[in-house]
C-alpha positions in Angstrom: 123.1 103.5 98.4 119.4 102.8 98.0 117.0 105.7 98.1 113.9 105.8 100.2 110.6 105.1 98.4 108.9 108.3 97.1 106.1 108.2 99.7 108.3 107.2 102.7 107.7 110.3 104.8 103.9 110.1 104.2 103.9 106.4 105.1 105.9 107.1 108.2 103.6 109.9 109.3 100.6 107.5 109.0 102.2 105.4 111.8 102.5 108.3 114.2 99.9 109.8 116.5 98.7 112.8 114.5 99.0 115.3 117.4 102.6 114.1 118.1 104.0 114.2 114.6 106.1 117.4 115.1 107.7 116.1 118.3 108.2 112.7 116.7 110.1 114.2 113.8 112.5 115.7 116.3 113.1 112.4 118.0 113.6 110.6 114.7 116.1 113.3 113.7 117.9 112.8 117.1 118.1 109.0 116.4 120.0 109.7 113.2 122.9 111.1 115.4 123.3 107.7 117.2 126.1 105.4 116.3 125.3 102.4 114.1 124.4 100.2 117.1 122.1 102.8 118.7 120.3 103.5 115.4 119.9 99.8 114.8 118.3 99.5 118.3 116.0 102.4 117.6 114.8 101.0 114.3 114.4 97.5 115.8 112.3 98.9 118.6 110.2 101.0 116.1 109.7 98.0 113.9 108.7 95.7 116.8 106.1 98.3 117.9 104.7 98.6 114.4 104.3 94.8 114.2 102.8 94.6 117.7 100.0 97.1 117.2 98.1 99.1 114.6 97.7 102.0 117.2 99.6 105.2 116.2 103.0 105.5 117.8 103.2 108.2 120.4 105.8 110.8 121.3 106.4 109.0 124.7 107.0 105.7 123.0 109.6 107.3 120.6 111.3 108.9 123.6 111.6 105.5 125.3 113.0 104.0 122.1 115.6 106.8 121.9 116.5 106.5 125.6 117.0 102.7 125.2 119.0 103.3 122.0 121.3 105.7 123.6 122.1 103.1 126.2 122.9 100.5 123.6 125.3 102.7 121.6 127.1 106.0 121.8 125.4 109.1 120.4 127.3 111.8 118.5 126.4 115.3 119.7 123.4 114.4 121.8 
């Protein structure tokens, strides 16, 4: 298993709207409870958004990614 880079959390935080970081952490945590397909969808949507715009990612965008991801897979405990 590969480990995350040392500054991964800081790098991720830089992509998020500063005032939404706390809520974003909760959504990202919820995404980890998705099955493999759902998590893959969430990460794909996140990556597409990062490539599409340098704007910080908002809480609402992450909520949409999670909702879409739940439809593509089955969540565990959500």
